C-alpha positions as CSV (number, residue, x, y, z in Angstrom):
1,X,41.5,15.7,-5.4
2,X,38.9,13.1,-4.3
3,X,39.4,9.5,-5.1
4,X,37.1,7.2,-7.1
5,X,35.2,4.0,-6.3
6,X,35.9,1.2,-8.8
7,X,33.4,-1.6,-9.0
8,X,35.5,-4.5,-10.2
9,X,33.8,-7.7,-11.5
10,X,35.7,-10.8,-10.6
11,X,35.4,-14.4,-11.9
12,X,32.4,-16.5,-10.8
13,X,34.5,-19.7,-11.2
14,X,37.1,-19.7,-14.0
15,X,39.9,-17.3,-13.1
16,X,40.6,-16.7,-16.8
17,X,37.4,-14.6,-17.0
18,X,38.9,-11.7,-15.2
19,X,39.5,-8.7,-17.4
20,X,42.8,-7.0,-18.1
21,X,41.3,-3.7,-17.0
22,X,40.2,-5.1,-13.6
23,X,43.7,-6.6,-13.0
24,X,45.4,-3.3,-13.7
25,X,42.9,-1.4,-11.5
26,X,43.3,-3.8,-8.6
27,X,47.1,-3.2,-8.8
28,X,46.8,0.6,-9.1
29,X,44.2,1.5,-6.4
30,X,45.2,2.4,-2.9
31,X,42.8,-0.1,-1.2
32,X,40.6,-3.1,-2.1
33,X,37.3,-3.6,-0.2
34,X,36.3,-7.2,-0.4
35,X,33.2,-9.1,0.7
36,X,35.3,-11.9,2.1
37,X,39.0,-11.2,2.5
38,X,39.8,-14.9,3.1
39,X,38.2,-15.8,-0.3
40,X,39.6,-12.8,-2.2
41,X,43.2,-13.2,-1.0
42,X,43.3,-16.4,-3.2
43,X,42.4,-14.3,-6.2
44,X,44.9,-11.6,-5.4
45,X,47.7,-14.1,-4.7
46,X,47.0,-15.9,-8.0
47,X,47.5,-12.7,-10.0
48,X,50.3,-11.4,-7.7
49,X,48.4,-8.3,-6.5
50,X,49.8,-6.8,-3.4
51,X,47.3,-4.0,-2.8
52,X,46.1,-3.7,0.8
53,X,42.7,-5.2,1.5
54,X,39.9,-4.5,3.9
55,X,36.5,-6.2,4.6
56,X,33.2,-4.8,3.4
57,X,30.2,-7.2,3.9
58,X,26.6,-7.3,4.9
59,X,27.2,-6.9,8.6
60,X,29.4,-3.8,8.4
61,X,28.2,-2.3,5.1
62,X,26.9,1.1,6.4
63,X,29.6,2.0,9.0
64,X,32.3,0.8,6.7
65,X,30.9,2.6,3.7
66,X,31.3,5.9,5.5
67,X,34.8,5.0,6.5
68,X,35.6,4.2,2.8
69,X,34.0,7.5,1.7
70,X,36.3,9.4,4.1
71,X,39.3,7.7,2.5
72,X,38.2,8.6,-1.0
73,X,37.5,12.2,0.2
74,X,41.1,12.2,1.3
75,X,42.2,11.2,-2.3
76,X,42.5,7.4,-2.1
77,X,41.1,5.2,-4.9
78,X,39.1,2.2,-3.7
79,X,38.2,-1.0,-5.6
80,X,35.2,-3.0,-4.5
81,X,35.1,-6.7,-5.2
82,X,32.5,-9.3,-4.2
83,X,33.0,-13.0,-3.5
84,X,32.4,-13.7,-7.2
85,X,30.8,-11.7,-10.0
86,X,29.9,-8.1,-10.2
87,X,29.7,-5.9,-7.1
88,X,26.2,-4.5,-6.4
89,X,24.4,-7.6,-7.8
90,X,22.9,-9.5,-4.9
91,X,25.5,-8.1,-2.4
92,X,26.0,-5.1,-0.2
93,X,27.8,-3.1,-2.9
94,X,24.7,-1.2,-3.8
95,X,24.7,0.6,-0.4
96,X,28.3,1.7,-0.8
97,X,27.5,3.1,-4.3
98,X,24.5,5.0,-3.0
99,X,26.5,6.5,-0.1
100,X,29.3,7.5,-2.5
101,X,26.8,9.4,-4.7
102,X,25.3,11.1,-1.7
103,X,28.9,12.2,-0.7
104,X,29.8,13.3,-4.3
105,X,32.3,10.6,-4.8
106,X,32.9,9.4,-8.4
107,X,31.9,5.8,-9.1
108,X,32.7,3.7,-12.1
109,X,32.0,0.1,-13.0
110,X,34.4,-2.3,-14.7
111,X,32.2,-4.9,-16.4
112,X,32.9,-8.6,-16.2
113,X,31.3,-11.9,-15.1
114,X,27.8,-12.1,-13.6
115,X,26.1,-15.4,-12.9
116,X,22.6,-14.1,-13.7
117,X,23.6,-13.0,-17.2
118,X,25.7,-16.1,-17.9
119,X,22.8,-18.3,-16.9
120,X,20.3,-16.2,-18.9
121,X,22.3,-16.5,-22.1
122,X,22.7,-20.3,-21.6
123,X,19.0,-20.8,-20.9
124,X,17.4,-20.9,-24.3
125,X,14.6,-18.8,-22.9
126,X,13.7,-15.3,-24.0
127,X,16.5,-12.9,-23.0
128,X,15.0,-9.5,-24.1
129,X,13.1,-9.0,-20.8
130,X,14.0,-10.6,-17.5
131,X,13.3,-10.3,-13.8
132,X,16.2,-11.0,-11.5
133,X,15.2,-12.0,-8.0
134,X,18.6,-13.3,-6.7
135,X,18.1,-15.4,-3.6
136,X,14.5,-15.5,-2.4
137,X,14.0,-13.9,1.1
138,X,14.2,-16.2,4.1
139,X,11.4,-14.4,5.9
140,X,8.2,-16.5,5.3
141,X,5.9,-13.5,4.6
142,X,8.4,-11.7,2.3
143,X,9.1,-15.0,0.5
144,X,5.4,-15.6,0.0
145,X,4.8,-12.1,-1.3
146,X,7.7,-12.4,-3.8
147,X,6.5,-15.8,-5.0
148,X,2.9,-14.5,-5.4
149,X,4.2,-11.5,-7.5
150,X,6.1,-13.9,-9.8
151,X,2.9,-15.8,-10.6
152,X,1.9,-13.2,-13.2
153,X,5.4,-12.2,-14.2
154,X,5.7,-12.3,-18.0
155,X,9.5,-11.8,-18.1
156,X,12.0,-14.6,-17.9
157,X,12.7,-15.1,-14.1
158,X,16.2,-15.7,-12.7
159,X,16.7,-17.0,-9.1
160,X,19.8,-18.0,-7.3
161,X,19.7,-21.0,-4.9
162,X,22.1,-23.0,-2.6
163,X,22.0,-26.8,-2.9
164,X,20.5,-27.5,0.5
165,X,17.5,-25.3,-0.3
166,X,17.0,-26.3,-3.9
167,X,14.3,-28.9,-3.5
168,X,12.2,-26.7,-1.2
169,X,12.4,-23.8,-3.6
170,X,11.4,-26.0,-6.5
171,X,8.4,-27.3,-4.6
172,X,7.3,-23.7,-3.9
173,X,7.9,-22.6,-7.5
174,X,5.8,-25.6,-8.7
175,X,3.0,-24.8,-6.2
176,X,2.8,-21.1,-7.2
177,X,3.9,-20.9,-10.8
178,X,2.7,-24.3,-12.0
179,X,4.8,-26.4,-14.4
180,X,6.9,-24.0,-16.5
181,X,9.9,-24.4,-18.7
182,X,13.1,-24.2,-16.6
183,X,16.8,-24.2,-17.3
184,X,18.9,-25.4,-14.4
185,X,22.4,-23.9,-14.4
186,X,24.9,-25.3,-12.0
187,X,28.6,-24.4,-11.2
188,X,28.8,-21.9,-14.0
189,X,32.2,-21.5,-15.6
190,X,33.7,-24.2,-13.4
191,X,34.9,-27.7,-14.2
192,X,31.6,-29.4,-13.6
193,X,29.4,-26.7,-15.1
194,X,26.0,-28.1,-16.3
195,X,23.0,-26.4,-17.8
196,X,20.0,-28.3,-18.9
197,X,16.6,-27.3,-20.2
198,X,13.7,-29.1,-18.4
199,X,10.5,-28.2,-16.5
200,X,10.0,-27.3,-12.8
201,X,8.3,-30.7,-12.2
202,X,11.0,-32.7,-13.8
203,X,13.7,-30.8,-12.0
204,X,11.9,-31.4,-8.7
205,X,11.7,-35.1,-9.3
206,X,15.3,-35.3,-10.3
207,X,16.7,-33.5,-7.3
208,X,14.3,-35.4,-4.9
209,X,16.2,-38.5,-6.0
210,X,19.7,-37.1,-6.5
211,X,21.3,-34.8,-3.9
212,X,21.9,-31.3,-5.3
213,X,25.5,-30.2,-5.3
214,X,27.1,-26.8,-6.3
215,X,25.6,-23.4,-6.6
216,X,22.5,-23.1,-8.8
217,X,20.9,-20.5,-11.0
218,X,17.3,-21.2,-12.0
219,X,16.1,-19.5,-15.2
220,X,12.3,-19.8,-15.4
221,X,9.9,-19.1,-18.3
222,X,7.6,-16.1,-17.7
223,X,3.9,-16.4,-17.9
224,X,2.4,-16.3,-21.4
225,X,0.8,-12.8,-22.1
226,X,-2.0,-14.4,-24.0
227,X,-2.8,-16.6,-21.1
228,X,-3.0,-13.6,-18.8
229,X,-5.3,-11.8,-21.3
230,X,-7.6,-14.8,-21.4
231,X,-7.7,-15.0,-17.6
232,X,-8.5,-11.3,-17.4
233,X,-11.3,-11.7,-19.9
234,X,-12.7,-14.6,-17.9
235,X,-12.6,-12.4,-14.7
236,X,-14.5,-9.5,-16.4
237,X,-17.1,-11.9,-17.8
238,X,-18.2,-12.6,-14.2
239,X,-19.9,-9.2,-14.2
240,X,-22.4,-7.7,-16.7
241,X,-21.4,-5.2,-19.3
242,X,-23.4,-2.5,-17.5
243,X,-21.7,-3.2,-14.2
244,X,-18.4,-3.0,-16.0
245,X,-19.2,0.4,-17.4
246,X,-20.4,1.7,-14.0
247,X,-17.1,0.7,-12.4
248,X,-15.3,3.2,-14.7
249,X,-17.9,5.9,-14.8
250,X,-18.0,6.1,-11.0
251,X,-14.3,7.1,-11.2
252,X,-15.3,10.1,-13.2
253,X,-14.3,8.6,-16.6
254,X,-16.4,9.7,-19.5
255,X,-18.8,7.2,-21.1
256,X,-16.8,7.3,-24.3
257,X,-13.5,6.5,-22.6
258,X,-15.2,3.9,-20.3
259,X,-16.4,2.1,-23.5
260,X,-12.8,2.0,-24.7
261,X,-11.5,0.6,-21.4
262,X,-14.3,-2.0,-21.2
263,X,-13.6,-3.1,-24.8
264,X,-9.9,-3.5,-24.0
265,X,-10.6,-5.5,-20.7
266,X,-12.9,-7.9,-22.5
267,X,-10.8,-8.3,-25.7
268,X,-13.6,-7.0,-27.9
269,X,-14.0,-3.9,-30.1
270,X,-15.4,-0.6,-28.9
271,X,-18.1,-1.0,-31.6
272,X,-19.2,-4.3,-30.1
273,X,-19.5,-2.7,-26.7
274,X,-21.6,0.1,-28.2
275,X,-24.0,-2.4,-29.9
276,X,-24.3,-4.5,-26.7
277,X,-25.2,-1.4,-24.6
278,X,-27.8,-0.4,-27.2
279,X,-29.4,-3.8,-26.9
280,X,-29.4,-3.6,-23.1
281,X,-31.0,-0.1,-23.2
C-alpha cells in the first residue's frame, strides 16, 4: 500500500497552539519533511518526538518532492511541516502537494495555526472576503504589477512583511492605495504580540520614527465598491451616450442588450437610456 502525505500545521509562536492530532501524527509517520530542520528540531525536542527528519525547502522543492513521492509509493507516510503555520501557505509545500496528486499519492491536511487567518480575525476589518498576498515579490516589475492590481481590490487585503522592509512597503501602499484603514499585527501569539487598528499614513509615520521589530502581518481595508462604481460612472461620462452604445454594438451585441449594459455602466435605468437616445435621434 502507498503511504500518505500529511500537511501538519505547527505553532506560529506559542507552542501550546499545536493540536493533539498533529502531535500524534508527527510521532507515527515514518518521516518528517521540514522547511528548516534546525528550527523544527526545537519543536520536535520540546514534544519529545523522535521521528527522522529531512529538509524540504524552496531550493530543493522539486527534486526533493519526487524523492519523497518515491518513499510514499514504497509505503512510507510523510508529514510536511513549515517553519511556522500551515504548510502550503506562502511556502514550497504547494509544489509537493501538486506532485503528490500527479503521482496518485493521498494527501490530507491537519488544520492549525495560520498567521494570515489569525491576523484577519484580529483586524476588525471585514472577514467574509479577503485577498491573501503573503510577501510582495522582490522583483520590481512583479511587485509593481501586484500593487497596481490591489488598487481596485474590494476584499480585505493581507500582506506579510519583515521588519527591515516594513517602512518601504508602507510607503508603496500609501502611494498606490491611498490612505486606508489598516490593522498592524506583530509577533502573533508570542509574548510581545500587538495588534492595533490605524491607517496606512499613521502606521508609516509611526515606524519612520520607531524601528520596526518582529514579524508583521498587515491587514488592509479593501476599496469601497460604491467608490469604484462612482469612478466607473465618471469614466463613462467622458464619452457620449451614442458612442457608448456603439462600443457595444460593434461587438455584435444587440441594441436592446447594449442599452442594458450602458445603463448598468452609467448607473442609470434602461428607460433613461431609451429616453436619452430618442432625444438624440
